[in-house]
N, C-alpha and C positions, 0 to 999 in steps of 0.2 A: 696771697690766697688764704689769709687768716680767716678762720671761721667757716671755710668751705669743707663740708663733710663728704668724704668719698668712701664708697664700698668697693673693694677689689675682690673679685670672685675668681679663684684659680685653684685647681687641685694640687699644684706643685708648691710644696711648703717653702722651698728655697726661693722661688720667684716671688711668693707672697711676702716673705720677710724682706727681700731686697726692694720690692716695690713700696712696701710700707716705709722703709727707712728713707728711700730716695724722695718720696712724696712728702713725708713729714718734714724733711730738711727744707722743702720748698714752701712750707707753711700750711699744707693740707692737714686736715684732721681725718686720719685714715682708719677704717675698720676693714677686716678681711673675712672671707668665708672660703671654706675648703671645697665646696661643692655647689651645684646649682640649687639643690634643695635648701642647704644652709643659707645661701645668699637670698633666696626668696623669703625665708623666715626672718632674717635680719632686716630686709627691706620692708617687711610688713610691720615689724615692731619698732622701727626707728625711722627717722627722717634723714635722707641723704640728698645732697645737691647733685651728685653725679655717681654713676655706677660703671665700673669696668668689668667686663665679662670675658673670660677666656673661652675659646671654642671647644677644645678637646677636654672634656671632663667625663668621668665614668658615671653611668646611671642617667644623668640629664646633661646633655651638652649645652653649649652656649646659646644656640638657636632656640632650643626648647625652653631654656631659662628666660630668654628675652620674650618669647611668645607668652609664657606664663605671666610675666610682669605686665605686659600690655593687656592681656586678657582680663586681669583684675582691675584695670584702670590706672595703673601706676605709670605716670608720664615723666618720671625722672629721666633726664638725658643719659643715654648709654653709649659708652665707647667700647667697641667690639675688638677683641684681640685675636689675631689669626696668625697662621704660619706664613712664611715668605712666598710660597707658591700657591696660595689659596685665594686668588682673586674672586673665584666663583662664590666662595663662602662669604667673602666680604660684601659682595653685591647682595647676596641673600639676606645678610644681616641688615644692610641699609634699607632694603625693601621691607623688612620686618619691623623697622622703626628705630634702628640704631642711629645715633646722631653722627658718628664718625667711626673709623676703624684704624687700628695701628698694627703694623706687622711686627710680630715678636722676633727679636734677634738676640744673638749672644753678645753680651757686653753692655756697657752703660748707655750706648746710643738709644736702646729701647726705652729706657726710663726718661731720657730727654724728649724723645718723640711722644711718649705717653703724656708727659707734663704739658708739652706744647698743644697736643690734641685736647687735653682738659681745658686749657686756657681758651682755646678757640671755641669749644663747645659751650663753655660757660658764658663767653661774650655773646655768642649767638642766642643762647637761651635768654640772656638779659635783654637783648634787643627785641626778641619776640614778646617777652613780658611787657616791656615798655610800649611796644606797638599795640598789644592787646589792651593795655590800660588806656592808652590814648584813644583807641577806637571806642572803648566803652564810655569814656568821658565824652567823646563826640556824640555818640548815640544818645547819652543822657541829656547833653546840652540841646540837641535837636528836639528831643521829646519835650524839654521844658519850653523851648521857643514855640513849638507847635501848640502846646497847651496855652501859652500866653497869647498867641495869635488867635486861637479859638475863643479865648475869653474876650479879646478885643472885638472880634466879630460879633460875639453874643451881645456885648454892651452897645455896639453901634446899631445892631438890629433893634434892640430894645429902645434905644434913644430915637431912632427913626420912627418906630411904631408910636411912641408918645407924640412926636411932632405930627404924624399923620392923624392921630386922634384929635389933637388940638385943632388942626385944620378942618376936620369933619365937624367938630362942634361949632367952629366959626361959620362954616358954610350953612349949617342948619339955622343959624341965627339971622341969616341975610334974607331979605325979601326980593332983592334984585336977582332975577334968574341968570343974567349974564355973569354977575359977580359970583354967584353960587356955583355956576358951571365951571368958572375959571379955577375956583378953589378945589372943586372935585377933581379936575384934571391934574392939579398940582398934587393932590393927595395920591392919585394913581401913580404919578411919576415917583413919588417918594416910596410908595409901596414896592414898586419894581426894583428899586435899589436895595430896600430893606430885605427883599426876598433873596437877593444874592448873598447877603451876609448871613441870613438864616441857613442857606445851603452850606456855607463855609463852616459854621460852628457845629453843624450836625454831621459833618463829613470827616473822614480820616485824612482827606487831602485838603489842606488849607490854602493851596496855591492856585487851584483851578476848580472849575464848576462843571458838573455834568449838565449840559444844556437841556437835555430831554427832561430830567427831573425838574430843573428850574422853570422851564417854559410850561410844564404841566401845572405847577403850582401857580404860576403867573396867570395862565389862561383861566384857571379855575377862579381866581380872585376877580379877574376882569369880567368873567361871565356873571358873577354874582352882582357886580355893580352896574354893568352896562345892559343887562337884559331884564325885561319886565314883562308882565302879562300884556300890557298894551303894545309893547314893541319887543317881542321875543327875539333873541339873538342866539343862534347855535354856533358856538365856537368849537372848531375841531383842530386838533393838533396831530401832525404826523412828523415825528422828529427822531432822528438817529441819536445815539448816545455820543454826542460830540463834546469833547472837553475843551474849554477855553480858559485862559488866564482870567483872573478876577476882573481886571479893568476892562477887558474886552467883553466879558459877560455882562457887566453893568451897561456898557454902551449898547449891546445888542438888546438887552432887556428894555431899555428906554425906547429904542426904535420899535420893537414889537408892541409895546404899550401904546405908542402914538399911532401906529398904523392900524391896530385893532380898534382903538378908540375912534379914529376917524371913520373906519368902515361901519362901526356900530352906530355912529351918529348920523352919517350922511348917505350910506349906500341904499337903505331901504326906507324911504320916507313914507311909503304906503303901508308898512307893516313889518312882519318878521322876515328873517333871512339868515343865511349862513356865512360865516367868516372862517376861512381856512388858513392855518399856519403850518408851513412845512420847513423843515431844517434837515439838510443832509451834508455829508462830508464828501469832498471831491479832491482826491490827492492831498495836497497841502493846503487846500482852501475849504471853506464851507459856503453853502448857499442857503439863504433865507428867502422864502416866498410868503407873502401875505396877500390873500386875494378874496374877493367877494363876487357875487353875481348880481350886483345892484345896478343903480342908474348910471354908474360910470362917472368919469370926470369931464367937465366942460373944458375944451381946449382954450388956453390963454385966459381962463377965468381966475380971478383973484381968490385968496383964501376965504373959506366960508366963515371961519371964526376969527380969532385974533392973529392967526399966522404963526403963533409961537410954536405950535406942534411941528410945522414944517421946518422951522429954524432949528429945533432940537434934533429932528431927524438928520438934517444936513450936518450939524455939528457932531453928532454921535457917529455918523458914517465917516466923517473926515477923521475922527480919532481912530477908526478902524482902517484908515487908508483905503477907503472905498467910497462908493456912492450908491444911492437908491435909484433904480430905473423903473419906468412904468411902461407896461405893455399896452400900446394903443389898440392892438388887435383884439384884446380881451373884452368880452361883453361888459363886465363890471370894471373893477380896478384890480390890477395885479402888480404888486410892487416886489422887486427882486433886488437883493443885495448879495454880492459875492466879495469875500474878504479872506485874507490869510488866517490860518489857525493861530499863529503867534505873531 
């Protein structure tokens, strides 16, 4: 126990001398105080690894001394010394913040018990410090990883935005309407994925996405690109605050993009119309509905475009371990998807 500093507080001069001698032989560096007031003063002016406090002292007893130590923020481990029939006092000391207690007896056994208590308390305090250090290191490591992941998402979002801009430039340079439309569809798909990464690096949670916020931003972007004065489209969103892991959020975002794009392109050939997107949580699942009040789907008809959109919808739904179903009784098109949250 070399280097371990101990303060022994006891009004009995003989006990203090014997305790100092016994503990010094065991390697402790011992200081003593003859009263609670003197002990508080020494503890305030010096650093100790452990403090032993006797209960019965005139003026300020051990419990009052312990309370005063803790009241000023001193967290030094305390071993409380009581009489042989004072279990109630020992319990009170433990509740007040003592790390252990030792029953004072006549003879050398008391000092052996005191030294054993010191060793146990110091070991326990060392383990608690090591745990606190490990916890702090883990928190710091997690913070660094979250910051790094946030930076990765930021860079991915920026890179996807650059790719989207390049595709837009390429589309404007084309004279073929079909080729230009295909590139614009590709751009919207990329924007849907980029929007997920933007959500992640602007959020404190880098592992999941609030789908209400994400879909709001996505619907706003789609409304800007798919609605015009000649063909106005009203996109409405009614979504609960459902949180999904990143990969599932990407899949759902692509599905919403494809379903909304199809509705805006084909539901209202004669003019304007409304497209509604709803998302709600049901127990351990979520339900997505995208619907319009347009001309509906022709049974057994082939795809009106390239068919890539439907392939993407099926692929993304499969990644969610789900499928998209269509309500044939609805006047327009109503597509529904139900999948697990995780």
